[in-house]
C-alpha positions, 0 to 999 in steps of 0.5 A: 241371359246372353249367349255367344254365337261364334258362327254368326257372320257379318253381312257381305259388302252389299248390305241390304236394309231388310237383312240388316234390320232382321239380323239386328232384331234376331240378335236382340230377340235371342240375346245373341252376344256377337259384339264385333258384328253387332257394332259393325251392322249397328253403326252401318244401319244408323249411318245409312238407314236412320230414316228407315229405322224409325223409332227402332233406332233407339233400340239399335243405339242401346244394342250397339252401346252394350256391344261396344262396351264389350270392345272397349277401350277401342269403342269407348267413343262409340259408347259415349256417343250412344249414351249421349244420344239416348240421354237427349231423347230419354232424359229420365230413362232407367234403361239409359241409366243402366248403360251409364252404370255399365260404363262405370263398371267397365271403368271399375268405378265400383262405388260410383256404379253402386251409388247410381244403382242405389238411386235407381232402386230408390226411384223405382224399387220394382225395376230388377236390373240394378239389383242384379248389377249390384250382385255382379259388382260384388262378384267382380270384386270377389266379395262373395258374402256381399253378393249372396246377401244382395241376391237374397235381398233381391229374391225376397222381392222377386221370388219368381226369378228362377235365373237368380235362384240358379245364380245363388245356387251356383255361388253356394255350390262353389262355397260347398254350402250344399244344403242352401244350394239344394233349397235354391234348386227346390225353388226352381223346381217349383216353377219348372217341374218338367225341366229335366236339367233342374231335376238332374242338378238337384240330384247332382247336389244330393249325390255330392252330399252323400249318405244313404238317404241323400243317395236314395233321393238322388236316384229318384231325381236322376230317374225323373230327369231320365224319364223327362229326357231319355237323352240326358246321359249325365242323369243316366251316369248319375243314376248308375253311380248312385245306385252302384254306391247304394248297392255297396253299402252294408246293412242293406237287405239282399233285396235292396242290394239287388234292386240297386244293382238292377237299377245300375244295370238298367242305366248302363244299358240305356247309356249304351243304347243311346250311343248306338242310336246316335250312330256313334263310331264303334270305337267310342261305343267300345270305350264307353262299355270299357269305362262302365266295366272299369267303374263296376257299373255293369 
């Protein structure tokens, strides 16, 4: 998964080789998406330090090609150059074929791109990238049913790809298919049982579904998320809302209502304690307390 980094700055006029190399390596390793700066440094490195790069220059060509695609049409010539150089060096490379597929996607030649990815899958069924690009193409065309089918097909083979389970969960959630979204997060939780964000996400979907049983289970998952990370304020707010809703449901024993009210009050205290521990300005702390009062969470 790529991440944007707005604070990344290009090197100054006096560009030194070790710094350029280390910067490009870091951006590749951490999947930092700063396309304009990558193109600037990558082109400079290829032009002035090609001998120093050694075999690493092929990785730089690939890195620059992907970054240049983000800057098309202005950098289409650079994209073509990178693909040409890599194709000559690696004529049967699936990674080079992926770059050609990405170029077709940019040009919105969807059928040609799908045909290319189909050929890659037939040639090497265990290579996951073309499956994912097929999903991306269907999403780009707003063919959600096809995207879901493609993801399910992919996960039938690569069942341990948690990012794809999360992607499928997002699609189901957007379509308000919450039962299937829950199933996807369950698969993720099996792989990462100690990740507080996945417990919180599972609880969010349960809370959205509503109903006494779902709310009770959501409280357990919100509580687990807060236990794993006491700073997860969203989980604490979710716990407050779920517990408060449960306490207002009729046909509950007095003890059950009292337990839910106590749980909501505890979550409220934890939220206030969190903001105070972060040295938040007094006005914000008062605002948080006011919001909790208005929501009848205290």
